[in-house]
NUTOR-346060 format. One record per residue (C-alpha): residue number from 1; x, y, z. Coordinates in steps of 0.25 Angstrom, whole numbers, plus 5000, padded with zeros to 4 digits. Example, Ala and Ser with C-alpha at 12.3 -4.5 7.8 and 13.67 -1.06 7.14 Angstrom:
(1 (5049 4982 5031))
(2 (5055 4996 5029))
//
This chain:
(1 (4987 4976 5106))
(2 (4974 4977 5100))
(3 (4973 4983 5087))
(4 (4960 4989 5083))
(5 (4958 4982 5069))
(6 (4947 4986 5057))
(7 (4941 4973 5055))
(8 (4939 4978 5040))
(9 (4955 4980 5039))
(10 (4957 4965 5045))
(11 (4952 4956 5033))
(12 (4956 4942 5029))
(13 (4957 4939 5014))
(14 (4943 4932 5016))
(15 (4937 4945 5020))
(16 (4942 4952 5007))
(17 (4937 4940 4998))
(18 (4924 4939 5004))
(19 (4922 4955 5005))
(20 (4927 4961 4993))
(21 (4922 4976 4995))
(22 (4936 4979 4997))
(23 (4936 4978 4981))
(24 (4930 4990 4973))
(25 (4929 4990 4959))
(26 (4928 5002 4950))
(27 (4915 5002 4940))
(28 (4915 5006 4926))
(29 (4914 5020 4929))
(30 (4924 5022 4938))
(31 (4934 5014 4929))
(32 (4931 5023 4916))
(33 (4932 5034 4923))
(34 (4947 5031 4929))
(35 (4949 5027 4915))
(36 (4946 5039 4908))
(37 (4953 5047 4919))
(38 (4967 5041 4918))
(39 (4966 5035 4903))
(40 (4966 5052 4899))
(41 (4978 5054 4906))
(42 (4990 5053 4894))
(43 (5004 5049 4898))
(44 (5014 5054 4902))
(45 (5007 5057 4916))
(46 (5011 5067 4926))
(47 (5018 5065 4938))
(48 (5010 5058 4948))
(49 (5010 5070 4958))
(50 (5004 5080 4948))
(51 (4991 5073 4949))
(52 (4981 5077 4959))
(53 (4969 5069 4964))
(54 (4959 5081 4959))
(55 (4963 5079 4946))
(56 (4957 5065 4945))
(57 (4941 5061 4946))
(58 (4941 5046 4950))
(59 (4926 5047 4947))
(60 (4918 5035 4950))
(61 (4930 5028 4953))
(62 (4933 5038 4966))
(63 (4922 5030 4974))
(64 (4928 5017 4973))
(65 (4943 5021 4976))
(66 (4938 5028 4988))
(67 (4931 5017 4993))
(68 (4942 5008 4992))
(69 (4952 5018 4997))
(70 (4943 5018 5010))
(71 (4943 5003 5010))
(72 (4957 5001 5011))
(73 (4958 5013 5021))
(74 (4947 5011 5031))
(75 (4939 4997 5027))
(76 (4949 4985 5022))
(77 (4963 4990 5020))
(78 (4963 4984 5006))
(79 (4953 4988 4994))
(80 (4954 4985 4979))
(81 (4949 4994 4968))
(82 (4946 4986 4955))
(83 (4944 4993 4942))
(84 (4953 5005 4939))
(85 (4956 5006 4924))
(86 (4967 5000 4918))
(87 (4965 4995 4903))
(88 (4966 5008 4895))
(89 (4976 5016 4906))
(90 (4991 5016 4905))
(91 (5000 5013 4916))
(92 (5002 5028 4918))
(93 (4988 5030 4919))
(94 (4984 5019 4927))
(95 (4995 5024 4937))
(96 (4991 5038 4937))
(97 (4976 5033 4941))
(98 (4982 5025 4952))
(99 (4990 5038 4957))
(100 (4977 5046 4956))
(101 (4969 5036 4963))
(102 (4980 5038 4973))
(103 (4978 5052 4973))
(104 (4964 5052 4978))
(105 (4968 5041 4989))
(106 (4976 5050 4997))
(107 (4992 5054 4997))
(108 (5000 5044 4989))
(109 (5013 5040 4996))
(110 (5027 5037 4991))
(111 (5031 5024 4990))
(112 (5045 5022 4989))
(113 (5060 5027 4987))
(114 (5058 5034 4975))
(115 (5046 5039 4980))
(116 (5034 5035 4972))
(117 (5021 5038 4974))
(118 (5015 5028 4965))
(119 (5023 5015 4964))
(120 (5022 5005 4952))
(121 (5021 4991 4956))
(122 (5027 4983 4947))
(123 (5039 4973 4945))
(124 (5052 4982 4944))
(125 (5061 4970 4947))
(126 (5065 4976 4960))
(127 (5068 4966 4972))
(128 (5059 4966 4983))
(129 (5066 4960 4995))
(130 (5076 4969 4998))
(131 (5079 4980 5006))
(132 (5074 4989 4997))
(133 (5062 4982 4989))
(134 (5050 4985 4986))
(135 (5040 4975 4981))
(136 (5032 4984 4972))
(137 (5044 4984 4961))
(138 (5046 4969 4961))
(139 (5037 4956 4958))
(140 (5040 4949 4973))
(141 (5030 4944 4981))
(142 (5029 4955 4991))
(143 (5029 4953 5008))
(144 (5016 4957 5014))
(145 (5017 4972 5016))
(146 (5011 4986 5018))
(147 (5015 4998 5010))
(148 (5018 5012 5016))
(149 (5006 5019 5015))
(150 (4991 5019 5020))
(151 (4986 5014 5007))
(152 (4992 5006 4994))
(153 (4984 5008 4981))
(154 (4989 4999 4972))
(155 (4983 4999 4957))
(156 (4984 4987 4947))
(157 (4989 4990 4932))
(158 (4995 4977 4928))
(159 (4995 4963 4934))
(160 (5006 4953 4936))
(161 (5007 4942 4925))
(162 (5006 4932 4938))
(163 (5006 4935 4953))
(164 (5007 4949 4960))
(165 (4994 4946 4968))
(166 (4991 4957 4979))
(167 (4990 4952 4993))
(168 (4983 4960 5005))
(169 (4983 4957 5019))
(170 (4977 4964 5030))
(171 (4987 4967 5042))
(172 (4976 4968 5051))
(173 (4970 4953 5050))
(174 (4983 4949 5050))
(175 (4986 4957 5063))
(176 (4973 4950 5068))
(177 (4978 4936 5064))
(178 (4992 4938 5069))
(179 (4986 4943 5083))
(180 (4976 4930 5083))
(181 (4985 4920 5078))
(182 (4999 4924 5085))
(183 (4997 4935 5096))
(184 (5012 4932 5100))
(185 (5016 4938 5085))
(186 (5006 4951 5085))
(187 (5016 4959 5094))
(188 (5028 4958 5086))
(189 (5020 4966 5075))
(190 (5018 4978 5083))
(191 (5033 4979 5085))
(192 (5040 4989 5078))
(193 (5051 4983 5067))
(194 (5058 4989 5056))
(195 (5053 4991 5041))
(196 (5062 4994 5031))
(197 (5061 5005 5020))
(198 (5066 4997 5009))
(199 (5077 5009 5007))
(200 (5066 5017 5002))
(201 (5067 5028 5014))
(202 (5066 5043 5013))
(203 (5078 5050 5017))
(204 (5073 5054 5031))
(205 (5068 5039 5034))
(206 (5076 5028 5038))
(207 (5078 5014 5031))
(208 (5066 5007 5039))
(209 (5054 5009 5048))
(210 (5051 5004 5061))
(211 (5036 5000 5065))
(212 (5027 4989 5069))
(213 (5020 4980 5059))
(214 (5007 4984 5067))
(215 (5003 4997 5075))
(216 (4991 5004 5080))
(217 (4985 5016 5083))
(218 (4972 5019 5088))
(219 (4971 5004 5090))
(220 (4971 5003 5074))
(221 (4979 4994 5068))
(222 (4991 4997 5057))
(223 (4998 4987 5051))
(224 (5012 4988 5043))
(225 (5019 4976 5035))
(226 (5031 4975 5027))
(227 (5039 4961 5027))
(228 (5050 4964 5018))
(229 (5052 4978 5024))
(230 (5054 4971 5037))
(231 (5064 4962 5033))
(232 (5072 4972 5026))
(233 (5072 4980 5038))
(234 (5080 4969 5046))
(235 (5092 4972 5036))
(236 (5092 4988 5038))
(237 (5103 4992 5048))
(238 (5096 4998 5061))
(239 (5083 4991 5059))
(240 (5079 4983 5069))
(241 (5079 4968 5069))
(242 (5066 4959 5071))
(243 (5067 4948 5082))
(244 (5064 4935 5080))
(245 (5050 4936 5086))
(246 (5047 4948 5079))
(247 (5052 4943 5066))
(248 (5043 4930 5068))
(249 (5030 4938 5069))
(250 (5032 4947 5058))
(251 (5034 4933 5050))
(252 (5022 4927 5055))
(253 (5014 4940 5052))
(254 (5019 4940 5037))
(255 (5014 4926 5035))
(256 (5002 4929 5042))
(257 (4999 4942 5030))
(258 (5001 4930 5019))
(259 (4989 4921 5025))
(260 (4979 4918 5015))
(261 (4969 4923 5025))
(262 (4974 4935 5026))
(263 (4981 4938 5014))
(264 (4971 4943 5001))
(265 (4976 4941 4988))
(266 (4972 4949 4975))
(267 (4975 4951 4961))
(268 (4976 4967 4957))
(269 (4971 4967 4943))
(270 (4974 4979 4935))
(271 (4965 4991 4938))
(272 (4965 4985 4954))
(273 (4969 4995 4965))
(274 (4972 4990 4978))
(275 (4972 4998 4990))
(276 (4976 4993 5004))
(277 (4979 4999 5017))
(278 (4992 4998 5022))
(279 (4988 4998 5037))
(280 (4979 4986 5037))
(281 (4985 4977 5027))
(282 (4998 4971 5020))
(283 (4999 4968 5005))
(284 (5008 4959 4997))
(285 (5009 4953 4981))
(286 (5014 4942 4976))
(287 (5025 4940 4966))
(288 (5021 4941 4951))
(289 (5026 4938 4938))
(290 (5025 4949 4928))
(291 (5020 4952 4914))
(292 (5033 4952 4902))
(293 (5025 4963 4895))
(294 (5029 4976 4903))
(295 (5015 4983 4901))
(296 (5008 4970 4908))
(297 (5018 4970 4921))
(298 (5011 4971 4934))
(299 (5009 4984 4940))
(300 (5002 4990 4949))
(301 (5003 5006 4954))
(302 (5005 5008 4970))
(303 (5001 5019 4979))
(304 (5003 5021 4994))
(305 (4992 5034 4999))
(306 (4990 5039 5013))
(307 (4975 5043 5012))
(308 (4968 5054 5020))
(309 (4960 5045 5030))
(310 (4972 5037 5035))
(311 (4973 5032 5049))
(312 (4984 5036 5060))
(313 (4995 5028 5060))
(314 (5004 5022 5072))
(315 (5016 5029 5076))
(316 (5024 5017 5070))
(317 (5020 5020 5056))
(318 (5026 5033 5057))
(319 (5039 5031 5051))
(320 (5033 5024 5039))
(321 (5021 5033 5037))
(322 (5027 5046 5041))
(323 (5015 5050 5047))
(324 (5004 5042 5055))
(325 (4994 5054 5054))
(326 (4980 5049 5050))
(327 (4977 5056 5036))
(328 (4992 5060 5034))
(329 (5001 5058 5020))
(330 (5009 5046 5026))
(331 (5017 5034 5021))
(332 (5023 5031 5009))
(333 (5039 5030 5006))
(334 (5045 5044 5003))
(335 (5058 5038 4998))
(336 (5068 5048 4991))
(337 (5061 5056 4983))
(338 (5049 5062 4992))
(339 (5051 5077 4989))
(340 (5042 5090 4988))
(341 (5035 5086 4977))
(342 (5030 5072 4985))
(343 (5027 5082 4995))
(344 (5019 5091 4989))
(345 (5011 5080 4982))
(346 (5008 5074 4995))
(347 (5004 5088 5001))
(348 (4994 5089 4990))
(349 (4989 5076 4991))
(350 (4986 5077 5006))
(351 (4979 5089 5004))
(352 (4969 5083 4994))
(353 (4967 5072 5003))
(354 (4968 5078 5017))
(355 (4979 5070 5022))
(356 (4990 5077 5033))
(357 (5005 5078 5027))
(358 (5015 5074 5038))
(359 (5028 5075 5033))
//
C-alpha cells in the first residue's frame, strides 16, 4: 500500500539540526506584553472554563504563536516557541498563560479519568508501568507514544535537577525506514490491535480500543503509537492477543523509533512551549531526578487541542477520537467527570473557532 507522505513531516534528526526554522523566538516586545498581561492577574484565579479568548490580547506574541501552530499542523509536525515570560510570574499565572494560549489555538480536550483539561506534568510519585499508569505524573523514562489529540502543547515552568530530556521522532520517517529496511514487517503495522485505555474510560467506553498503528485516508498517512498501552491491553480480558509475528514487528518498530538518526532530543527550558502533531510524530522523555526544593521541582503544563483546520481521520480512529470529521471537536479522554459544564465550554470554544461539534 502506498501512502502519501508529506516530506516536511518525514524529517530525520539531522534535518531538525540543520534547518532550525521550526524554532521560533518571542522578541522583547512580545515577552513584555505577555508578562504585563498575566502578571496583573492576581491569585486566586478563576476556574479555567470562565476565561474566554477574546478577553486576552496576545499582542505581538500572537503572530509567532500562530506561525508555530501552523508549523506543527502543516509543515514539520513539531514546533518550539522560546521566550514565554517565566521570571516574575507565579506558577498560577504561568498556568493561566498556558491555558489562554490554548484558548486561542482551538478547543482544549479532556485528558484523563478526572476530566482535567490542563495537566500539570510533574512527579506525583505514581507508577508508570501498570494497567492504570500515566507517565505525566511520574519521573520514569517514558515509552515512545502519541497522545489522544490532534495537537499537544507543553509549556515549561521548571526543569528537573537532572534528566527529563524531551525526545520526538517523526512517525512518517520511521514508517519510510521500516518499509525500506524490513518491508516484510510493515504489513503488521496496518493490522488492528488493542490499546488499553489505562482504566480511564468514560462510562460509554470499553477498556480498550482497536486500531492499527498506521492507516490512511485519501492516501494520507496517520500514525498512532503507545507501547505501554499495547502491552497493558494484553492483560485485559477479551482483548485480542498478539501473535508472535505481530509482536516481532511491533518490537522492531519500537527500537526503530529510538534510533539516533530518527529520534531528535531537546531540552525544554523554562519559558519554552513545545507543539507536536500526534498524527505525524511520537514522543518520549528520559527519566529525571528532581530538585528537593518544592518551588524548583520539574513542572510543565500540557494541553491537548483540537484545531479548526484539522484533517479528516481514518475511520479506524473513530473509537479513540469519537469523530473523524475534518475540523471537528475530537480526541481527548472524557473520563468520569465530563458533564454539561464541559459541553458548554467546548461548544463555546467551537463557535469561536468554527469547529464542528459531534457528540
